[in-house]
C-alpha positions as a printed NumPy array, in Angstrom:
array([[  7.284,  14.999, -16.403],
       [  4.998,  12.859, -14.328],
       [  5.269,  11.139, -10.989],
       [  3.105,   8.042, -10.413],
       [  2.609,   6.581,  -6.995],
       [  0.9  ,   3.251,  -6.197],
       [  0.248,   2.784,  -2.42 ],
       [ -0.183,  -0.942,  -1.765],
       [ -0.819,  -2.886,   1.402],
       [  2.868,  -3.65 ,   1.984],
       [  4.83 ,  -1.348,  -0.329],
       [  4.639,   1.961,  -2.13 ],
       [  5.829,   1.89 ,  -5.718],
       [  6.771,   5.192,  -7.369],
       [  7.905,   6.05 , -10.908],
       [  9.137,   9.061, -12.814],
       [  8.053,   9.352, -16.429],
       [  9.69 ,  11.764, -18.851],
       [  9.148,  11.834, -22.614],
       [  6.74 ,   8.888, -22.189],
       [  9.5  ,   6.707, -20.748],
       [  9.789,   5.337, -17.258],
       [ 13.075,   6.885, -16.244],
       [ 13.25 ,   5.562, -12.704],
       [ 11.114,   3.401, -10.402],
       [ 11.486,   2.297,  -6.768],
       [  9.585,   0.7  ,  -3.887],
       [  9.548,   1.263,  -0.168],
       [  7.704,  -0.274,   2.737],
       [  4.155,   1.057,   3.175],
       [  4.124,   2.028,   6.829],
       [  3.82 ,   5.405,   8.435],
       [  7.347,   5.777,   9.748],
       [  8.959,   4.799,   6.436],
       [  6.69 ,   7.087,   4.474],
       [  7.349,  10.088,   6.68 ],
       [ 11.136,   9.582,   6.781],
       [ 11.883,   8.336,   3.304],
       [  9.153,   9.093,   0.698],
       [ 10.403,  12.535,  -0.306],
       [ 14.109,  11.685,   0.064],
       [ 13.686,   8.685,  -2.226],
       [ 11.972,  10.953,  -4.771],
       [ 14.691,  13.58 ,  -4.732],
       [ 17.387,  10.895,  -4.917],
       [ 15.903,   9.348,  -8.068],
       [ 15.267,  12.695,  -9.643],
       [ 18.886,  13.768,  -9.073],
       [ 20.105,  10.648, -10.874],
       [ 18.525,  12.205, -14.027],
       [ 19.511,  15.791, -13.159],
       [ 15.896,  16.726, -12.332],
       [ 14.229,  18.278,  -9.315],
       [ 10.705,  18.135,  -7.798],
       [  9.989,  21.473,  -9.542],
       [ 10.154,  19.575, -12.868],
       [  7.202,  17.409, -11.982],
       [  4.114,  18.544, -13.892],
       [  1.631,  16.204, -12.244],
       [  1.415,  13.255,  -9.791],
       [ -1.095,  10.413, -10.238],
       [ -1.766,   8.692,  -6.925],
       [ -3.443,   5.336,  -6.586],
       [ -4.059,   3.639,  -3.252],
       [ -5.56 ,   0.529,  -1.639],
       [ -4.386,   1.662,   1.806],
       [ -6.754,   4.392,   3.051],
       [ -4.681,   5.121,   6.223],
       [ -1.461,   5.8  ,   4.305],
       [ -3.045,   7.88 ,   1.491],
       [ -3.342,  11.167,   3.516],
       [  0.256,  10.795,   4.665],
       [  1.544,  10.763,   1.021],
       [ -0.934,  13.517,   0.093],
       [  0.429,  15.704,   2.924],
       [  3.983,  15.189,   1.672],
       [  2.996,  16.121,  -1.904],
       [  1.144,  19.212,  -0.737],
       [  4.075,  20.32 ,   1.529],
       [  6.285,  20.322,  -1.556],
       [  3.751,  21.867,  -3.88 ],
       [  3.456,  18.825,  -6.149],
       [  0.085,  18.874,  -7.818],
       [ -1.758,  15.492,  -7.729],
       [ -4.831,  13.672,  -8.836],
       [ -6.3  ,  10.665,  -7.092],
       [ -6.885,   7.724,  -9.33 ],
       [-10.192,   6.349,  -7.91 ],
       [-13.652,   5.149,  -8.838],
       [-14.788,   8.631,  -9.798],
       [-12.298,   8.517, -12.643],
       [-12.868,   4.942, -13.881],
       [-15.771,   5.683, -16.156],
       [-13.611,   7.983, -18.201],
       [-11.011,   5.392, -18.985],
       [-10.488,   3.684, -22.382],
       [-11.337,   0.295, -20.74 ],
       [-14.763,  -1.038, -19.871],
       [-15.314,  -2.023, -16.18 ],
       [-18.683,  -3.841, -15.72 ],
       [-18.805,  -3.34 , -11.92 ],
       [-16.922,  -0.148, -10.935],
       [-17.987,  -0.248,  -7.296],
       [-16.391,  -3.714,  -6.747],
       [-12.972,  -3.081,  -8.293],
       [ -9.704,  -1.825,  -6.757],
       [ -7.571,   1.042,  -8.124],
       [ -4.481,  -1.241,  -8.284],
       [ -6.354,  -3.697, -10.553],
       [ -7.668,  -0.954, -12.761],
       [ -4.189,   0.53 , -13.094],
       [ -2.888,  -2.859, -14.083],
       [ -5.565,  -3.303, -16.731],
       [ -5.1  ,   0.131, -18.164],
       [ -1.337,  -0.306, -18.473],
       [ -1.796,  -3.71 , -20.127],
       [ -4.452,  -2.401, -22.528],
       [ -2.146,   0.432, -23.648],
       [  1.068,  -1.521, -23.991],
       [  0.121,  -5.084, -25.098],
       [ -2.155,  -6.592, -27.66 ],
       [ -4.623,  -9.468, -27.595],
       [ -6.602, -11.002, -24.689],
       [ -4.537, -10.785, -21.549],
       [ -4.246, -12.397, -18.039],
       [ -2.519, -10.127, -15.572],
       [ -1.085, -11.828, -12.488],
       [ -0.112,  -9.368,  -9.709],
       [  2.113, -10.925,  -7.027],
       [  1.387,  -8.577,  -4.118],
       [  0.211,  -8.897,  -0.547],
       [ -2.89 , -10.241,  -2.21 ],
       [ -2.34 , -12.098,  -5.498],
       [ -4.745, -11.132,  -8.22 ],
       [ -5.484, -12.819, -11.551],
       [ -7.291, -10.379, -13.907],
       [ -8.729, -11.089, -17.33 ],
       [ -8.752,  -8.369, -19.97 ],
       [-10.148,  -8.703, -23.418],
       [ -8.393,  -7.378, -26.535],
       [-11.143,  -4.821, -26.803],
       [-10.391,  -3.508, -23.322],
       [-13.192,  -5.12 , -21.27 ],
       [-12.228,  -6.194, -17.733],
       [-13.555,  -9.763, -17.764],
       [-13.148, -10.443, -13.991],
       [-10.706, -11.005, -11.181],
       [ -9.618, -13.81 ,  -8.899],
       [ -8.058, -12.848,  -5.533],
       [ -6.161, -14.946,  -3.05 ],
       [ -3.525, -14.343,  -0.334],
       [ -0.085, -13.465,  -1.796],
       [  2.669, -15.983,  -1.547],
       [  4.583, -14.129,   1.142],
       [  1.201, -13.562,   2.969],
       [  0.556, -17.322,   2.974],
       [  4.032, -18.162,   4.144],
       [  3.815, -15.545,   6.961],
       [  0.362, -16.722,   8.013],
       [  1.579, -20.341,   8.17 ],
       [  4.77 , -19.722,  10.105],
       [  3.161, -17.052,  12.36 ],
       [  0.421, -19.477,  13.465],
       [  2.75 , -22.419,  14.204],
       [  5.497, -22.602,  16.71 ],
       [  7.975, -24.853,  14.938],
       [  7.845, -23.551,  11.356],
       [  9.922, -20.644,   9.975],
       [  9.983, -18.237,   7.021],
       [ 11.307, -19.736,   3.852],
       [ 12.601, -18.34 ,   0.506],
       [ 10.449, -18.597,  -2.584],
       [ 12.297, -21.442,  -4.295],
       [ 11.323, -24.664,  -6.101],
       [ 12.614, -27.867,  -4.361],
       [ 13.95 , -30.662,  -6.54 ],
       [ 11.776, -33.401,  -4.985],
       [  8.039, -33.835,  -5.109],
       [  7.969, -34.279,  -1.318],
       [ 10.011, -32.175,   1.119],
       [ 12.599, -33.804,   3.283],
       [ 13.3  , -30.761,   5.471],
       [ 10.985, -28.184,   7.011],
       [ 11.964, -25.622,   4.421],
       [ 11.435, -27.851,   1.426],
       [  8.17 , -29.142,   2.883],
       [  6.797, -25.562,   3.077],
       [  8.158, -24.72 ,  -0.375],
       [  6.514, -27.697,  -1.891],
       [  3.23 , -26.936,  -0.139],
       [  3.126, -23.25 ,  -0.861],
       [  5.302, -22.417,  -3.89 ],
       [  4.254, -25.501,  -5.862],
       [  0.783, -24.979,  -4.709],
       [  0.644, -21.514,  -6.147],
       [  2.236, -22.687,  -9.433],
       [ -0.497, -25.304,  -9.676],
       [ -3.239, -22.8  ,  -8.852],
       [ -2.005, -20.307, -11.467],
       [ -1.774, -22.994, -14.173],
       [ -5.192, -24.265, -13.443],
       [ -6.667, -20.727, -13.449],
       [ -5.129, -20.026, -16.87 ],
       [ -6.396, -23.244, -18.298],
       [ -9.861, -22.68 , -16.856],
       [-10.061, -19.099, -18.188],
       [ -8.881, -20.056, -21.642],
       [-11.329, -22.872, -21.86 ],
       [-14.263, -20.595, -20.79 ],
       [-13.415, -17.783, -23.244],
       [-12.118, -19.979, -26.043],
       [ -8.977, -17.81 , -26.41 ],
       [ -5.233, -18.011, -25.916],
       [ -4.427, -15.298, -23.359],
       [ -1.188, -13.449, -23.114],
       [  0.174, -13.852, -19.566],
       [  1.608, -10.696, -17.895],
       [  3.305, -10.856, -14.53 ],
       [  3.689,  -7.916, -12.194],
       [  4.207,  -7.183,  -8.489],
       [  6.878,  -7.866,  -6.028],
       [  7.53 , -11.539,  -6.7  ],
       [  6.978, -11.559, -10.47 ],
       [ 10.63 , -11.998, -11.315],
       [ 11.055, -14.789,  -8.849],
       [  7.906, -16.663,  -9.964],
       [  8.282, -16.267, -13.774],
       [ 10.99 , -18.927, -14.215],
       [  9.231, -21.271, -11.736],
       [  5.981, -21.196, -13.69 ],
       [  7.518, -22.569, -16.881],
       [  4.979, -20.625, -18.975],
       [  5.505, -18.123, -21.772],
       [  4.832, -14.725, -20.067],
       [  5.809, -11.077, -20.022],
       [  7.44 ,  -9.68 , -16.896],
       [  6.416,  -6.027, -16.208],
       [  7.306,  -5.215, -12.598],
       [  5.923,  -1.685, -12.808],
       [  2.764,  -2.304, -14.888],
       [  0.411,  -0.346, -12.514],
       [  2.774,   2.761, -12.761],
       [  2.522,   2.578, -16.572],
       [ -1.313,   2.435, -16.212],
       [ -1.195,   5.602, -13.989],
       [  0.959,   7.293, -16.556],
       [ -1.551,   6.497, -19.249],
       [ -4.169,   8.102, -17.13 ],
       [ -1.948,  11.222, -16.687],
       [ -1.592,  11.599, -20.504],
       [ -5.374,  11.171, -20.867],
       [ -6.001,  14.005, -18.344],
       [ -3.61 ,  16.356, -20.209],
       [ -5.269,  15.657, -23.486],
       [ -8.65 ,  16.697, -22.258]])
């Protein structure tokens, strides 16, 4: 049985894999207090749902884009004798995907591409709705074609409302009218529709350059909210990076 942990900028996603199946997955805020108080208790809670214990964990694969929180999670794993491996640039050259510029790529993006390469066919575009939104191209042969990065949707909303006195946080919803008639619908038209337009333009631009129809895969915190708003054929895979880390765990065991 494997534990996979993806430490992001805002959340930590964790998953339990048994018999090559994701049995349970959960997310928690990625801040020191939440990690110290809840990381291990969440793990035990989800293990108990499947009549398992931490002693059943063979290996933990840990990926992180948050250097300050990484040692906190490692300390918890070590305190409970859970053997772990860091998924980092030192491991990337051994993966079944080709990464042209290893020094410029994040572990979260590589985990996404590895999961997509193992579970889906054809040329793929992976859109990860996180603190930063990433749009990653992956060829059917397993070559990482490149990445676009911009602020995540919630990041943009928070930045806008935090820098202005009279604007407030709004839900990620699609207004009926092209122009907003309230503060809420005005922000939603500007940001939510703006992101929809940006994503559609990016997909069209990428397909034109590579002369291929790309399969669109959505992951990350807002993927289920954004999928119906995009109006595009796409696959929703909320825990794609955890699947990528699991693929890496299987590869380690086969060596």
